[in-house]
C-alpha positions as CSV (number, residue, x, y, z in Angstrom):
1,M,154.2,145.2,138.7
2,D,157.7,146.2,138.5
3,A,160.3,144.3,137.4
4,A,162.2,143.5,140.9
5,T,158.6,142.3,142.0
6,I,158.1,140.0,138.8
7,R,161.7,138.7,139.4
8,A,160.9,137.9,143.0
9,Q,157.7,136.1,142.2
10,V,159.4,134.2,139.5
11,E,162.4,133.3,141.9
12,D,160.1,132.1,144.6
13,D,157.8,129.9,142.2
14,R,161.1,128.2,141.0
15,A,161.9,127.6,144.7
16,E,158.5,126.2,145.4
17,W,158.9,123.9,142.3
18,A,162.3,122.7,143.6
19,R,161.0,121.9,146.8
20,L,157.9,120.0,145.4
21,R,160.1,118.0,143.1
22,A,162.5,117.1,145.4
23,R,160.0,115.6,147.7
24,L,158.1,113.8,144.7
25,D,161.5,112.5,143.6
26,A,162.8,111.4,146.8
27,H,159.4,109.4,147.1
28,P,158.5,107.7,143.8
29,D,156.8,104.8,144.4
30,G,154.8,105.2,147.8
31,P,151.9,107.4,148.7
32,L,152.9,111.0,149.7
33,H,149.8,111.8,151.6
34,D,148.1,111.2,155.2
35,P,146.2,108.1,155.5
36,E,143.1,109.6,155.1
37,A,143.9,111.2,151.4
38,P,144.1,109.1,148.3
39,D,146.9,107.2,147.7
40,W,148.9,108.8,145.1
41,T,152.3,108.3,144.1
42,S,154.8,110.8,142.7
43,R,153.8,109.7,139.2
44,D,150.1,110.3,140.0
45,V,150.8,113.8,140.9
46,Y,153.1,114.9,138.3
47,T,150.6,113.4,135.9
48,H,148.0,115.4,137.5
49,L,150.1,118.6,137.7
50,A,150.7,118.3,134.1
51,Q,147.2,117.8,133.1
52,M,146.2,121.2,135.0
53,M,149.2,122.8,133.4
54,Q,148.0,121.9,129.7
55,W,144.1,122.7,130.6
56,T,145.3,126.2,131.8
57,A,147.6,126.9,128.9
58,K,144.7,126.1,126.8
59,E,142.7,128.5,128.6
60,I,145.1,131.4,128.3
């Protein structure tokens, strides 16, 4: 990959994280999914993401 491609990918990733954080932060206490999905709150999602990132970092 060249530098421009990497930069674009990082910028896209940051934008996606910003959209996710905005949605999670806008609904801190209620479920975020449709009625058929588990009743996860923003805290649950953040916890899950943090655990997955920690696991991934160990594997790398």
